[in-house]
N, C-alpha and C positions, 0 to 999 in steps of 0.2 A: 843020393840026390841032395843037391845043395839047398839049404833053407833060404827062402825068399824073404828078405827083410823089407819092412815098409820104409818108404822114403819120407823124411821130414819135410814138411811144407813150411813156406815162409810167406807172410803177408806184410806188405808195407805200402803206404800211399806214395804214388809217384816214383817207385823204385823199379829199375830194370832187373830182371831175373827173379822177381817175386810176384806173387799174386797181389792184385790191387784191391781185391774184395775178399772178405772172409768166406762168403758163400762159395766163391770160385774155388778156394782152397779146400773147402769141405767136400765139394763135389769131386775134386781130383784126388782126395785122400783115400787110402786103403784102410780097411779095418785095422785098428791098433795103431794107426798113424798119429804123429804129433804135429800140431800146427802152431807155430809161433807167430804172434801178431805184434808188429811194432806200434809204438805210441801214435795216437791220432784218434780222430773221430770218424767212425764208419757209419754211414747212414744206410742201414739195411736191416732186414729181419732174417734171422737164421732159423732154419728148420733142420733138426738133427734126428737121424734114425740109425746111426751106426756107432761102433765102438771107436771113438777118437778122443784125443786130448787137445784142447785149445789153451795156449798159454799166452797171457798178455805180458809184453815187455814194455815196461813203463806204464803211463796212463793211457788206457785204451777205452774209449767211449763207443759203445755200440748203440746207436740211436735208431729206433724203429720209425720209419716214415708213417706207418700205420700198423695197428695190431701189435702183438707181442714182439719184443726184441729177440727172444729165444723161444722156440717151440721144440719140444722133444716128444717124438712119437714112439721110439723104441731104442734099444741098444743101451750101451754104457758110456754115453758121451760125458766128458768132463771139461769144465771151464774153470780157469784159474786167473784170478786177479782182474776181471773185467768190471767195467761200469756199464750197466744195462739200463737204458733210458726209454720210457714209454711216453708218447705224446698225449695219452688219455689216462689221467690219474685214477679214474674209476674202473679201468680195464686192467687186464693182466699184462705186466711187463715181461714176466717169465711164465710160460705155460708148459707144464710137464704132464703129458697125457699118457705116457707109457715108459717102459724100460726102467733102468736103474741109473739115472743121470747123477752127476756129482758137480756141485758148484762150490769152489773154495775161494774165500777172500774176495767175493764179488760184492759190488754195491748196486742195489736195484733202486732206481729213483723214478718217481712219477707214476708208478703203477704197482700192482700187487704181484706176489708170487702165487700161482694157482697150480695145485697138484690134483689131477683128476684120474678117473678110471682106476686102473690097477698099477699105476706108477709107484715106484719105490725109491725116491731120490734121497740123496744126502747133501745137505747144505752145511758147510763148515766155515765159520768166520765171516759170514755174510751180513749185510745190513739192508733193510728195506725202509725207505724214507719217502715222505711226501705222497703217499698213496691216499686215496679217498675210498670210503666205504669199508675197506678192510686191507690190511697189509699182507697177510698170508691166508690163503684159503685152501683147505684140504677137503676133498670130496671123494665120492665113490668108495672103492675098497682100497684106496691108496695106503701106503705105509711110508711114512716120512720121518727122517732123522734130521734134526736141526741142532747144530753145535755152535755155541758162541754166537748166536744170532742177536742182532741189534735191530729193534724196531723203534722208529721215532718220527715225530712230525706228521703223524697220520690223523686224518679227520674222522675216521670211523673206528672200527674194532682193530685190535692188534693181530691176533692169530685166531682163525675160526676153523674148527674141525667138525665136519658134518658127515651125514650118512653113516657109512660103516668104516670111515677112515680111521687110521691110527697114527699117533704122533709120539715121537720121543724128542723132548726139548731139553737141552742141557746147556748150562752156563749162559743163559740168554738174558738180555735186557730189553724189556718192553717199556718204553719211556714216553710218558706224556701223550698217549693216544686219547682222542676226544671221546671215544666210546668205551667199550670194555676191553680189558687187556687180553684175556684168553677166553674163548668161547668154545665149549665142547657140547655138541647137541646131537639130537636124533640117537643113533646107535653107536656113536663114535667113542674113541678111547684116547686119552692123552696121559703121558707120563712126563712130569717136569722135575728136573733135578738141578739144584743150585741156580735157580732162576730168580731174577729180580723184576718185579712188575711195579712200576712207580708212576704215580700221577695220572692214572686213568680217569676219564671223565665220569664213568659209571663204575660198575663192579670190576674189581681186578681180575677175578676168575668167575665165570658162569658155567655151570654144568647143568644141562637141561635135557628133558626127554628121557630116553633110556641110556643116555651116555654115562660114562664112568671116567674117573681120573685118579692119578696118583701124583702127589707133590712131595718132594723130599728136599729139605734144606733150602726152601724158597723164602724170599722176602717180598711181601705184598704190602704196599703202604701208599699213603696220600691218595687213595682212591676217592672219587666223588661219591660213590655208592658203597656197596658192601665190599669187604675184602674177598670173601668167597661166598658165592650164592649158588645153592644147589636146589633144584626144583624139579617138578615132574615126578617121574619114577626113576630118577638117576640112581644108578647102583643096584636096581632091581630089574634086570632085563627079563623079558618074558620068555625067551627061548635060548637055544644054544648060541654060543659066541665063537667068533672065528679069529680073535686076535691072539698073537703070540706073546710069549714072555720075552722080555728084552734080552735075556742071556741065552736064547735058543740057537743063535747063529754059530758058525764055526769059529773056533778060537783064533784070534789075531786077524780076522778078516777085516780089511780096511774099506768096508763098504757098509751099506745100510743093514743093520742087524734085523730089520723087519722084512728084508727082501725075500728071504727063504721061508718056506712053510712045509709042514709035514703033518700027516695024520697022527703021528706019535704024541704030539704035544697038545692034542685037542682038550684033554682034561685040564692041563695047566692053563690054557687060555680061558676056559670057562671059570676056573677058580679065580683067576686074576680079575676078570670082569665082575664076578659076584661080590668082590670086596667093596664095590661102590666107589665112593669118593674118599680117598685116604690122604691125610696130610701128616707128614712126619718131620720133626725138627724144623718146622716152619715158623716164621715170624710175621704177624699181621698187625699193623698199627697205623694210626692217624687216618682212619677211614671216615668218610662223610656220613655213613650210616652204620649198620651192624658190622662187626668184624667177620662173623660167619653167620649166614642165614641158610637154614635148611627147612624146606617147606614141601607141601603136597605129600607125596609118598616117597620122598628121597631118603637116602642113607648116607651118613658121613662118619668118618673116624678121624679124630685128631689125636696124634701121638707125639708127646713131648713138644707141643706147640706153645708159642707165646703170643697171646692176643692182648693188645694194650692200646691205650689212648684212642679209643673209638668214640665217635659221637653218639652212636646208638648202642644197643646191647653188644657186649663182646661176642656172645654166642646166642643166637635166637633159633629155637626149634619150634615149628608150628605145623598145623595141618596133621598129616599122619607120618611126619618125618621121624627118623630114628637117628640118634647121634650117640657116638661113643667117644668119651674123652679120657685119655690116659696121660697122666703127668702134664696136664695143661695148666698154664698160668694165664688167667683172664683177669687183668688188673688195670687200674688207672683208667677206667672207662667213665665217660660222662653219664652213662645210664646204668642199667643192671648188667651184672656180669653174665649170668645165665638165665635166659627166659625160655620156658617151655609152656606152650599153650595148646588149645584144641585137644587133639588126641596124640600129641607129640610124645616121644619117648626118648629120654636121655639117661645115659649111664656114665658116671664120672668116677675115676679112680685116681687117688694120689694127686689131685688137682687143687689149685688155689684160685679162689675168687675173692678179690680184695681191692680196697681203695676205689670204691665205686661212687658214682653220683646218685645212685638210687639203691636198689636191693642187691644183695649178693646173688641169691636165687629167687626167682619169681616163677611159680608154677600155678597155672589156672586151667579152666576148662576141664577136660578129662585127661590131663597130662599125667605121665608116669615118670618118676625120676628116681634114680638110685645113686647114692653118694657113698663111696667107700674111701676112707683115709683122706678126706678132703678138708680144706681149710676155707672158711667163709668169714672174712673179717674186714673191719674198717669200711663199713658201708654208711652212706648218708641216711638211708632208710633202714627198715627192718632187714636183718641179715638174710633170713629165710622166710619168705612169705608164700603161703599156700591159699588158694581160693578155688572157687568152683567145686569140682569133684576130683581135684588133683590128688595124687597119691605119691608120697615121697618116702623112700626108705634111706636111712642114713646110718652108717656104721663107722665107728672110729674117726669121727669128724670133730673138728674144732671150729666153733661158731662164736662170733661176738664182735666186740669193737664197734658198737653201734649206738647212736643216741636214741634209738627206738627199741624195738623188740629183738631178742635173739632169734626166736622162731615164732611165727604167728600163723595159726591155723584157723581159717574162716570158712563160712558157708558149709559145704559138705566134704571138705578136703580131709585127708588122713595123713598123719605123720607117724612113722614107725622108726624109732631110733634105738641104737644099741651102742654102748661104750662111747658116747659122744660127750663133748664138753661145750657148755655155753657160758661164756665169761665176758666181763667188761661190757655190760649192757646197762644203759642208763634207765630204761623203763623196766620191762618184764623179760625175764630170761625165756620162758615159754608161755605163750598166751594162746589159749584155745577158745575161740569164739564161734560156736556153731558147728565146728568140725569135730574130729576125733583124733586121739593120739595114744600111742603106746610106747613108753620109754623104759628101757632096761639098762641098768648099770651106767647111768649117765650122771654127769655133774653139771648142775645148773646154777648160775648166779644171775642176780638182777639187782640193780640199785634201788628200784621201787618195789617190785615183787619178784620173787624167784619164779613161781609158777602161778598162773591165773587161769582158771577153768570156768567157762560159762557156756554150756552146751546141753543139748538134749541127749547126747551120747554119754558113754561112761568111760572116760579116759583112764589109762592105766599108767602108774608110775611104780616100777619095781626095782629095788636095790639102787635107788638113786640118792644122790647127795644134793641138797638144795640149800643155797646160801643167799641171804639178802641183807643189805644194809639199810633198807627202807621200810616199807609198810608191812608187808607180809612175806613169809617164806612160801607157803602154798595157800592160795585163796580159791575156794570152791564156791562158785557163784550160785545165785538163786535158782532153785529147781534143777540143779545140776547133780548128777551122780558121778562118783569117782571111786577108783580102787587104788589104794596106796599099800604097797608091799615092801616092808623093810626100807622105808624112806627115812633118811636122816635130814632134819631141817635145822639149820644153824643161823643165829642172828635174827634180824628183823624185829620190828616192834611186836608183831604177832606171828608166832611160828606157823600155826595151822589155823586158818579162819574158815569157818563153815557158815555160809550165808543162809538166808531164809529158805526153808523147805528143801534144803539139799540133802542128799542121801549118800553117805560115804562109808566105805568099808576100809578100815585101817588094820593091816596085819603087820605087827612088829614095828621096828623102826624107832626113831628118837627125835625129840624136839629139844634143842639145847640153846641156852644163852639168849633167850628172847628178851628184848628190852621192855616188853610189856608182858602179856600173858602168853603161855605156851600154846594152848589150844583154846580157841574162842568159838562158841556155838551160838548162833542166832536163833530167833524164834522159828519154830517149825522144822528146824534141821533135825535129822534122825540118824546120827552116825552110829556105826557099830565098830568098836575099837578093841583090838586084841593085842596084848603084849607090847604096848607103846610105853617108852620111857620119856618123861618130860622132866628135864633137869635145868636148874639154875635160871629159872624165869624171874625176871625183875618184879613181876606181879604174880598172878595166879598161875599155877601149873595148868589147871582146867577151869575155864570160865564158861558157864552155861548161862546165857542171857535169858531174859524174860521169855517164857514160852519155848525154850529150847528143850531138847530131849537127848536120848542116847543111852547106849549100853557100853560099859567099859570093863573089860575082863583082863585080868593079869597085867595091869598097868602099874608103872612105878612113877610116882610123883615125888621128886626129891629137890631139896634146896631152893624152894620158891620163897620169895620175900613176903608175899602176901599169903593168905590161906591157900593151901594146896588146891582145894576144890571150892569153887563158888557156884551156888545154884540160885538163879534169879526167880522172880515171881512166876508162878504157874509153870515152872520148869518141872521136868520129870526125868530123873536119871537113875540108872542102875549100875552099881559098882560091885564087881565080883573079883575076889582074890587079888585085890589091889594093895600096893605097899606105899605108905607115905612116910617120909623121913626128912630130916634136915630143915624143918620149918616149925614155926611157933604154933600154927593152927592147921589142923587137917581139913576142916570143913567150915564154911560160912555160908548160910543159906537164908533165903527170904522165908517169911512165915508161910507164904503160899506155895513154897517149893515142895516137891515130893522127891525124897532121896531115899533109895534102898541100898543096903550094903550086905554082902555075904562073904564071909571068910576074908575080910580085909585085915591087914596088919599095919599097925602104926608104931613108929619107933621115935622115942624121945620127943613126944609132944605133951605139953603140960596138961592140957585138958582135952583129950581126944574125944571126938564125937562119933566117928565112923563105927567103932566097935559096938556102940549102943543102938545102932539103927537096925531095923528089921530087914530080913532078906526080902527079895521080891515076892509079891503076893502069889505068884505062880508056884513058889516053893513052900510057902508057909500059910497062905490063906489069910494073912493078917491084913489089917488096914494100915495105911501109912500113918506114921507118927507126925503130928504137926511140928514145924520147925520151932526150935527153942531160942533161936537168935534171929535178929534182923540185921542185914548189912547196913552199916552207916558209914558214909565217907568221912574219913578223918580230915581235920583241918589241914589245908595245904596240899591235899592229894585228890586225885579223881577216884571214882568208885573202882573197886577191884576189877581188873580186866579191861577197864576203859582207859584210853589214852588221855593224858592231861591236855585240855584245850590250850591253844596258843594264848598266851597272856595278852589281854587286850591292851591297846595303847592307853596310857593314862589319860583321864578326861581332859586335863589341862593341855597336854600335848596334842590331843585330837582336836580340841577347840582352836588351838593356835594354828594347826595345819589347815583347818577349814578356812580360817580368816586369811591365811596366806594364799590359798587357792582362789578365794573369792576376789582378793585384790588383783591377782594375776588375770582373772577373768574380766574384771572391770577395765583393766588396762588395754584389752583388745579393742581395736578400732571398729566401730560400727557394731553389727550383729546384736542390736538391742533386743529383738525378739528371741534370739537364741539364748542370750544371757538370762532373760527372764525365765525361759523354759528350764534352763539348767538349775537356776536357783530354786524354782518350784520343785523340780525333781529331787534336789538335795533335801529340801524340807520334808518331802514325802518319805524319802529314805530314812531320815532321822526318826520319823514316826514309826516306820517299819522296825527300826532297830530298837526303839523304846518298847514297842509291844513285844518284840521277841525277848528282850531282857526281863519283861514282866511276866513272861510265860503265856502271853496271849498269841492267838493266831494272827499272822501278818495279813494285811489286806491284799486282795488280788492286784498285783502290779507287775508288769513286765519291765525288766531293766534293759532289755535290748532295744536299740534305737535305729531309726532310719535318718540319715543325714542327707537331705535333698538340696543340692545346690551346684552351681557351676564350679569349675576348677578355680583354686586360689582364693576361696572364701573362708578359709580358716577351719575347715572340717577336722583335719588331723590334730590341730592344736586343741580344739574343744574336746575331741575324743580323749586326748591325754589328760586334760584337766578333769573330765568326768570320771576316768579311772582313779585319779587322785582323790576326788571327793568320796567315792565308794570305799576306797582303802582307809581313808581317815575315819569313816563312820564304822569301820570294822565289818563291812559287807563284802569286801574282797581282801584276800590275804596279802596281795602285793600291789595291785593297781597299775602294773606296768602295761605298756602299749606294744602290741605286736601288729605290724602292718603287713597286709597281704593283698595280692591281686589274683587275677585268673591264672597267671603263669605259676604262682606258688601253689595253687590248689588243684589244678586240672592236669592229669597225666596225658601221655602221648599214646597209650594203648590200653586195651581193656584190662581192668583190674589195677591200674596204676594210680587212678585218681583217689580212691578211698584212702590208701595209705598216705598219700601226699597231703590230703586235706586233714587227716587225723594228726599227722606230724605237726602241721602248723597250729592246729587247735590245741595240741598238748602244750606247745610253747606259751600259749596265751592263758593257760589255767592260772587262776588267781589274779587275772588282770583283764585287759580289754583286747579283743580281736577286732581290728579295724580293716574292713575289706573295701578297698577303693575300687570305683568303677565296677561295683558288684553285679550290675546288670549284664556284664560281659559273660557271666556264668551261664546265661541262657540266651545265646545269640538268636536274633529274630529269624524265624523260618528254618532253623536247623534243629530237627527233632531228635537226631541221633547223636548230638554232641555230648562229650563226656562231662560238660559242665553240669548237666542235670544230675549226674552221679555225685558231683561235689556238693550240690544243694541238698540232696537226700542224706548224704553222710553228715553234713553240717547240722541238719535238723535233728538227727538222732543224737549227735554229740551234745547239742544244746539241751536236749532232754535228759541225757545221762548225767550231765554236769551243770544242771540249771542253777545251782547255787555257787558255782566255782568260777564262772566266767561271764563276761558281758560281751555280746557281739554287736558291732555297729556296722551297718552296710551303708555305703555312700555312693553318690553319683548324681547324674543329671536328673532333675525332678521327673520328667516324663518317662524316662527309662526305668526308674525305680519302681513305678507302678507295675510295669511289665514283669519285673523280677518277682514281686510279691504275688502276682497272679499266677506264676508258674508252678507254685507248690503251696497247697493249702496249709501244710504244717509250718511253712515259713511265714506265711501271712499271719497265722495265729500267734506267732511269737514276736512279731514286730507290730505293735499296736500304736506306737507313737512316732511321729515324724517331726523332726526339727528342720525348718526351712532356712537355708542360708542365702540371703539376698545378695545380689551383686553390690559391690561397693559403689557409692556415689563418687563424683569427682572430688568433693571435699574430703571424703574419707580416704581416697587414694592419696591426696596430698598429705594427710596426716601420717599415712604409712611411710611415705617417702621422708617426711620430716623426722619420724621416729628412727628410720634407718640412718639418716644423716647424723642425728644426735648420738646414736650408738657408735658411729665411726668417727666422731669428732669432726664433723663438717657443719657449716652454718649456711643459711640462705641469705642472700642479699634481700633488702626490703621488697623489691619488685618480683623476686623469683617465685614466691608462693602464688601470686596472682597469675603470673604467666603459666605456671605449672597447672593451676586449676583450669585455665582455658585449654591447656594442652590435653588434659584428661577429658574435658567436655567434648572435644572434637575427635578424640581417638576412636577409631572404628572398634566396635565390640562384636567381632565375628567369632568364628570357632577358635582362632588363635589367641583371643583375649584371655588373659589368665588372672584378672582381678588383682589380688595381692601379689601374685607372682609377677604380673606385668609391672606393678608399682616398684617392686624390688629390681626388676630389670632396668626400669627407667633410672633408678638411682645408680645402678652399676654403670650404665652408659654415661650418666652425667659425670661421675668421677673420672671415667676414662677420657671424656672430652675436656674436663677440667685439667687433667694432667697434660693432655696434648696442648691445650692453650697456654699453660705455664711453660711447657718445654719450648714452644715456638718463640718465646721471648729471648731465647738464646742465653739463658743463665747458666753459668758454670756450676759445678758441684759445690764449690765454695760459696757462690752467690746464693744457691738454694739453701744451703745450711744456715746462712745468715738472713734469709728473707723473713719478712714479718709474717706473723701468724695469719693475718687476714688473707694474704695472697695464697697461702697453702690450704686454707680451709673454706673459703667462701665460694659457694656455687652461684653462678650468674645465669640469667635467662639464656644466654648464648650456649650454655652447656647442655641444654635440652637436646635430645637426639631427634632426628627426623622420624616421623611416624612409621615410615616403611621399614625401618630396621627392627621393629618389634614383631 
């Protein structure tokens, strides 16, 4: 029997021997037939349900009069090279409801592509433009493959995958959609490979509900929202899944690889879906918010991804979300690189978090974070900050490059670290304030302190090396317990400092090359020290201050420049089997000190004392022998173990500086009441200084001030002078001015405010912190604003550093009262208010005259009088800026003067030879109109 071949059909407008409509050719075609369509615009809507191929010859526009341009119900219909146009942008231009249709190199305009039911289409080289609501919508249990798709000019979302639909998207460009680039929701699944999602108005990719997705080698950038947003229980489906693996189809089949299904790969499908949201070799950058946001109970994996230049956090994990980061680079972001909050869980391996505008890692709430082989560096705030009850485990990590803390543990948080390095830190390498920490085999450096512990817990440092070029190597705070096992401390003014009532157990280790004393013990501290070596201390190896205690067994004190051991008044120390060598004196003690020694060995000391002392009473039953020496500070040095105080400024230089500052204060225009108050405060401060120098208690006086006044009344200038006065009197070490406002102090999310406020406060230590518009910290009627946290943090810092800084809050008079009433602690620290009155017209004229003189301008005789009248009639509403307005008037006068001279038509040569009066004299006509200010 002969095979019956299908006959090719031809469609052409107005042509004999051809179909004049595509629909007629379709109806006449047999299954497997090919229809060629000549160039032209065909106004009709196609309905396809058979296996046919339609090929466009030239530009073929298929314009639907209503409804979709193409609807497929069944079969394997294929369209090549068509332009499909819908009259309704919010409706479907192409509706694929069944079968396995194929669209190649087609352009869909003015409506979306919708795939529904169980359809399994393939679109290759197609574009969708000018759709509204969404460009591509996949629903039902459909399986869709999109290759080299372009979506652009759409006012809604780009590609939306819903229900139980599945999508394979390869080499696509989703460009400039007003909504979200890709949305995968409900129980859907999407796989994106080498896709570019650019300029979406909201998130580039959103995965919601029980949906899951896999992205490989994709670029997501310039999104108005997040780069990738995962929420709901995405990646954690509640039941069996039905989606296939992409490679399950027959080899070489030129159709949709999702079209076939079999029960054999059910396990593969479930495993594929259970992976959650996965990104591999993807780049996310220039996002309007976070680069990656995972929240609720979602799960996400980032593998070899690069997240950078984000406005928000690079990676934000919150709620009950779980995130895994492998070889991720989260860098150059304006906020924190990795934020984990609530009960979020994040695991990072071989990842880099660097060059941030805030923290490197910020963990709070009940977050759990694991870092292995990660780098956290070059952060504007603390590199690793822990708050709430967060728990962070770090192994083989490099942390540092920060102007604040390397790692800071606060509240009830916990840090566990092994084989980590903390370097290049301007404040403290490790700071534990209220939380707990356990570090093993770590190297820690800090410019101010290596390690600072202040907590009710008992932190552990084991086999760690601590280095500091600043104040202390390890500082154990008041009422704090700690365990130090084989810790080596190098550098610092004080190697190991134990504050009042601390309890520390030291097992082994060494303190080397301290610029002051090696170990310093304050009153009430009760350390137990075994096997510690203290070498090459510039002062004492062991300094026990008045009321200090401790037991020191098997310790080696060598090569200290001051007496190896100093015991202050009412101190009580026990030395067992200790060795002292390389120093002139082994022990210097106060007459009221109790020092016991047992089996101690002293080498090459001219007049050793330790061998003559009795053992502890528990061993011998003897009473302590009173001290035979009393410590006396030698000329030119501080007492042993104490740091030399900063040399005060010479009286003559201080007096000259005060006169210079008073002269500058007097030169200020107006402000007579403020000047009087500042001079009065200066005299009070002189009395405070004199009483302190005489050893008398200073009178109760708060140095913190409220500056109440409208803008432009000289508040900042007076604050700078006030700091100078206190520095000249020796009551502040520097007297510099640090200006701040709400934006500098208040963070954008929970736990961000306290570090930001602390960082600004730290910069002001030794000087004046000037907070302008301070009332904005407590916005009226907003009880949950983060400004209240800034105020509370500020109050605590003012108490902790009450002799190291002056705080001045400034703003409108009525608003400042509301600020002080918002916090009782704040009100008690600001007991004096300086009122800055608005400038009178005469004073504003003097300011302009001063500006003119500074810039080598002069007034014509009548200009000053006209300027006075000008200021008398100038409206003084919210835009009036007092001195700032006066300076603006002067600037406009010079501009109008220049314009007036230019209008005379003088050449450059004429201007060069013009007389000085023309170039410098300001006339009444140079005054600007009032409405320009």
